[in-house]
mmCIF file of the N, C-alpha and C atoms, coordinates in Angstrom:
data_MODEL
# 
_entry.id   MODEL 
# 
loop_
_atom_site.group_PDB 
_atom_site.id 
_atom_site.type_symbol 
_atom_site.label_atom_id 
_atom_site.label_alt_id 
_atom_site.label_comp_id 
_atom_site.label_asym_id 
_atom_site.label_entity_id 
_atom_site.label_seq_id 
_atom_site.pdbx_PDB_ins_code 
_atom_site.Cartn_x 
_atom_site.Cartn_y 
_atom_site.Cartn_z 
_atom_site.occupancy 
_atom_site.B_iso_or_equiv 
_atom_site.pdbx_formal_charge 
_atom_site.auth_seq_id 
_atom_site.auth_comp_id 
_atom_site.auth_asym_id 
_atom_site.auth_atom_id 
_atom_site.pdbx_PDB_model_num 
ATOM 1  N N  . MET A 1 1  ? 2.023  -31.386 8.995  1.00 0.00 ? 1  MET A N  1 
ATOM 2  C CA . MET A 1 1  ? 2.763  -30.136 9.304  1.00 0.00 ? 1  MET A CA 1 
ATOM 3  C C  . MET A 1 1  ? 4.170  -30.476 9.814  1.00 0.00 ? 1  MET A C  1 
ATOM 4  N N  . HIS A 1 2  ? 5.164  -29.917 9.186  1.00 0.00 ? 2  HIS A N  1 
ATOM 5  C CA . HIS A 1 2  ? 6.545  -30.183 9.607  1.00 0.00 ? 2  HIS A CA 1 
ATOM 6  C C  . HIS A 1 2  ? 7.140  -28.909 10.187 1.00 0.00 ? 2  HIS A C  1 
ATOM 7  N N  . ARG A 1 3  ? 7.353  -28.914 11.497 1.00 0.00 ? 3  ARG A N  1 
ATOM 8  C CA . ARG A 1 3  ? 7.890  -27.706 12.136 1.00 0.00 ? 3  ARG A CA 1 
ATOM 9  C C  . ARG A 1 3  ? 9.154  -28.083 12.900 1.00 0.00 ? 3  ARG A C  1 
ATOM 10 N N  . SER A 1 4  ? 10.277 -28.087 12.236 1.00 0.00 ? 4  SER A N  1 
ATOM 11 C CA . SER A 1 4  ? 11.533 -28.470 12.890 1.00 0.00 ? 4  SER A CA 1 
ATOM 12 C C  . SER A 1 4  ? 12.103 -27.296 13.682 1.00 0.00 ? 4  SER A C  1 
ATOM 13 N N  . SER A 1 5  ? 11.540 -26.088 13.454 1.00 0.00 ? 5  SER A N  1 
ATOM 14 C CA . SER A 1 5  ? 12.065 -24.907 14.149 1.00 0.00 ? 5  SER A CA 1 
ATOM 15 C C  . SER A 1 5  ? 11.658 -24.921 15.618 1.00 0.00 ? 5  SER A C  1 
ATOM 16 N N  . ILE A 1 6  ? 10.547 -25.632 15.911 1.00 0.00 ? 6  ILE A N  1 
ATOM 17 C CA . ILE A 1 6  ? 10.076 -25.681 17.300 1.00 0.00 ? 6  ILE A CA 1 
ATOM 18 C C  . ILE A 1 6  ? 10.125 -27.120 17.804 1.00 0.00 ? 6  ILE A C  1 
ATOM 19 N N  . PRO A 1 7  ? 11.119 -27.458 18.619 1.00 0.00 ? 7  PRO A N  1 
ATOM 20 C CA . PRO A 1 7  ? 11.227 -28.817 19.173 1.00 0.00 ? 7  PRO A CA 1 
ATOM 21 C C  . PRO A 1 7  ? 10.055 -29.129 20.109 1.00 0.00 ? 7  PRO A C  1 
ATOM 22 N N  . SER A 1 8  ? 9.795  -30.413 20.300 1.00 0.00 ? 8  SER A N  1 
ATOM 23 C CA . SER A 1 8  ? 8.669  -30.822 21.154 1.00 0.00 ? 8  SER A CA 1 
ATOM 24 C C  . SER A 1 8  ? 8.906  -30.407 22.599 1.00 0.00 ? 8  SER A C  1 
ATOM 25 N N  . TYR A 1 9  ? 10.139 -30.481 23.048 1.00 0.00 ? 9  TYR A N  1 
ATOM 26 C CA . TYR A 1 9  ? 10.413 -30.120 24.445 1.00 0.00 ? 9  TYR A CA 1 
ATOM 27 C C  . TYR A 1 9  ? 10.191 -28.629 24.668 1.00 0.00 ? 9  TYR A C  1 
ATOM 28 N N  . LEU A 1 10 ? 10.426 -27.834 23.630 1.00 0.00 ? 10 LEU A N  1 
ATOM 29 C CA . LEU A 1 10 ? 10.205 -26.391 23.770 1.00 0.00 ? 10 LEU A CA 1 
ATOM 30 C C  . LEU A 1 10 ? 8.705  -26.115 23.857 1.00 0.00 ? 10 LEU A C  1 
ATOM 31 N N  . LYS A 1 11 ? 7.933  -26.839 23.043 1.00 0.00 ? 11 LYS A N  1 
ATOM 32 C CA . LYS A 1 11 ? 6.471  -26.687 23.093 1.00 0.00 ? 11 LYS A CA 1 
ATOM 33 C C  . LYS A 1 11 ? 5.978  -27.025 24.496 1.00 0.00 ? 11 LYS A C  1 
ATOM 34 N N  . TYR A 1 12 ? 6.522  -28.115 25.064 1.00 0.00 ? 12 TYR A N  1 
ATOM 35 C CA . TYR A 1 12 ? 6.109  -28.556 26.391 1.00 0.00 ? 12 TYR A CA 1 
ATOM 36 C C  . TYR A 1 12 ? 6.458  -27.502 27.440 1.00 0.00 ? 12 TYR A C  1 
ATOM 37 N N  . ALA A 1 13 ? 7.643  -26.902 27.298 1.00 0.00 ? 13 ALA A N  1 
ATOM 38 C CA . ALA A 1 13 ? 8.075  -25.871 28.242 1.00 0.00 ? 13 ALA A CA 1 
ATOM 39 C C  . ALA A 1 13 ? 7.144  -24.665 28.166 1.00 0.00 ? 13 ALA A C  1 
ATOM 40 N N  . ILE A 1 14 ? 6.783  -24.275 26.957 1.00 0.00 ? 14 ILE A N  1 
ATOM 41 C CA . ILE A 1 14 ? 5.884  -23.122 26.782 1.00 0.00 ? 14 ILE A CA 1 
ATOM 42 C C  . ILE A 1 14 ? 4.515  -23.441 27.387 1.00 0.00 ? 14 ILE A C  1 
ATOM 43 N N  . PHE A 1 15 ? 4.063  -24.690 27.171 1.00 0.00 ? 15 PHE A N  1 
ATOM 44 C CA . PHE A 1 15 ? 2.767  -25.102 27.703 1.00 0.00 ? 15 PHE A CA 1 
ATOM 45 C C  . PHE A 1 15 ? 2.753  -25.008 29.232 1.00 0.00 ? 15 PHE A C  1 
ATOM 46 N N  . LEU A 1 16 ? 3.826  -25.509 29.857 1.00 0.00 ? 16 LEU A N  1 
ATOM 47 C CA . LEU A 1 16 ? 3.910  -25.460 31.324 1.00 0.00 ? 16 LEU A CA 1 
ATOM 48 C C  . LEU A 1 16 ? 3.979  -24.021 31.795 1.00 0.00 ? 16 LEU A C  1 
ATOM 49 N N  . PHE A 1 17 ? 4.702  -23.182 31.052 1.00 0.00 ? 17 PHE A N  1 
ATOM 50 C CA . PHE A 1 17 ? 4.852  -21.778 31.424 1.00 0.00 ? 17 PHE A CA 1 
ATOM 51 C C  . PHE A 1 17 ? 3.490  -21.079 31.402 1.00 0.00 ? 17 PHE A C  1 
ATOM 52 N N  . LEU A 1 18 ? 2.724  -21.316 30.341 1.00 0.00 ? 18 LEU A N  1 
ATOM 53 C CA . LEU A 1 18 ? 1.408  -20.688 30.223 1.00 0.00 ? 18 LEU A CA 1 
ATOM 54 C C  . LEU A 1 18 ? 0.482  -21.201 31.319 1.00 0.00 ? 18 LEU A C  1 
ATOM 55 N N  . LEU A 1 19 ? 0.570  -22.509 31.602 1.00 0.00 ? 19 LEU A N  1 
ATOM 56 C CA . LEU A 1 19 ? -0.289 -23.096 32.632 1.00 0.00 ? 19 LEU A CA 1 
ATOM 57 C C  . LEU A 1 19 ? 0.038  -22.478 33.988 1.00 0.00 ? 19 LEU A C  1 
ATOM 58 N N  . GLY A 1 20 ? 1.318  -22.353 34.303 1.00 0.00 ? 20 GLY A N  1 
ATOM 59 C CA . GLY A 1 20 ? 1.723  -21.760 35.571 1.00 0.00 ? 20 GLY A CA 1 
ATOM 60 C C  . GLY A 1 20 ? 1.278  -20.307 35.652 1.00 0.00 ? 20 GLY A C  1 
ATOM 61 N N  . PHE A 1 21 ? 1.379  -19.593 34.534 1.00 0.00 ? 21 PHE A N  1 
ATOM 62 C CA . PHE A 1 21 ? 0.974  -18.186 34.508 1.00 0.00 ? 21 PHE A CA 1 
ATOM 63 C C  . PHE A 1 21 ? -0.506 -18.057 34.838 1.00 0.00 ? 21 PHE A C  1 
ATOM 64 N N  . LYS A 1 22 ? -1.306 -18.975 34.281 1.00 0.00 ? 22 LYS A N  1 
ATOM 65 C CA . LYS A 1 22 ? -2.751 -18.965 34.536 1.00 0.00 ? 22 LYS A CA 1 
ATOM 66 C C  . LYS A 1 22 ? -3.030 -19.168 36.017 1.00 0.00 ? 22 LYS A C  1 
ATOM 67 N N  . VAL A 1 23 ? -2.332 -20.161 36.604 1.00 0.00 ? 23 VAL A N  1 
ATOM 68 C CA . VAL A 1 23 ? -2.540 -20.485 38.018 1.00 0.00 ? 23 VAL A CA 1 
ATOM 69 C C  . VAL A 1 23 ? -2.160 -19.291 38.895 1.00 0.00 ? 23 VAL A C  1 
ATOM 70 N N  . VAL A 1 24 ? -1.039 -18.669 38.588 1.00 0.00 ? 24 VAL A N  1 
ATOM 71 C CA . VAL A 1 24 ? -0.590 -17.520 39.380 1.00 0.00 ? 24 VAL A CA 1 
ATOM 72 C C  . VAL A 1 24 ? -1.603 -16.390 39.280 1.00 0.00 ? 24 VAL A C  1 
ATOM 73 N N  . LYS A 1 25 ? -2.130 -16.190 38.075 1.00 0.00 ? 25 LYS A N  1 
ATOM 74 C CA . LYS A 1 25 ? -3.113 -15.124 37.871 1.00 0.00 ? 25 LYS A CA 1 
ATOM 75 C C  . LYS A 1 25 ? -4.359 -15.402 38.715 1.00 0.00 ? 25 LYS A C  1 
ATOM 76 N N  . GLN A 1 26 ? -4.805 -16.656 38.694 1.00 0.00 ? 26 GLN A N  1 
ATOM 77 C CA . GLN A 1 26 ? -6.001 -17.030 39.453 1.00 0.00 ? 26 GLN A CA 1 
ATOM 78 C C  . GLN A 1 26 ? -5.754 -16.839 40.948 1.00 0.00 ? 26 GLN A C  1 
ATOM 79 N N  . LYS A 1 27 ? -4.578 -17.253 41.410 1.00 0.00 ? 27 LYS A N  1 
ATOM 80 C CA . LYS A 1 27 ? -4.256 -17.132 42.839 1.00 0.00 ? 27 LYS A CA 1 
ATOM 81 C C  . LYS A 1 27 ? -4.248 -15.659 43.237 1.00 0.00 ? 27 LYS A C  1 
ATOM 82 N N  . ARG A 1 28 ? -3.679 -14.813 42.385 1.00 0.00 ? 28 ARG A N  1 
ATOM 83 C CA . ARG A 1 28 ? -3.625 -13.378 42.687 1.00 0.00 ? 28 ARG A CA 1 
ATOM 84 C C  . ARG A 1 28 ? -5.031 -12.802 42.767 1.00 0.00 ? 28 ARG A C  1 
ATOM 85 N N  . THR A 1 29 ? -5.893 -13.226 41.838 1.00 0.00 ? 29 THR A N  1 
ATOM 86 C CA . THR A 1 29 ? -7.267 -12.723 41.834 1.00 0.00 ? 29 THR A CA 1 
ATOM 87 C C  . THR A 1 29 ? -8.020 -13.244 43.055 1.00 0.00 ? 29 THR A C  1 
ATOM 88 N N  . GLY A 1 30 ? -7.762 -14.535 43.393 1.00 0.00 ? 30 GLY A N  1 
ATOM 89 C CA . GLY A 1 30 ? -8.442 -15.139 44.535 1.00 0.00 ? 30 GLY A CA 1 
ATOM 90 C C  . GLY A 1 30 ? -8.031 -14.469 45.828 1.00 0.00 ? 30 GLY A C  1 
ATOM 91 N N  . ALA A 1 31 ? -6.743 -14.135 45.932 1.00 0.00 ? 31 ALA A N  1 
ATOM 92 C CA . ALA A 1 31 ? -6.234 -13.509 47.151 1.00 0.00 ? 31 ALA A CA 1 
ATOM 93 C C  . ALA A 1 31 ? -6.558 -12.031 47.073 1.00 0.00 ? 31 ALA A C  1 
# 
């Protein structure tokens, strides 16, 4: 698969963003 439209660093940024969103959601539910 060749996807030059999405750089690897952008994928990493999106991954971190989603991970942080999950954590925030869990913290909100926990609190």
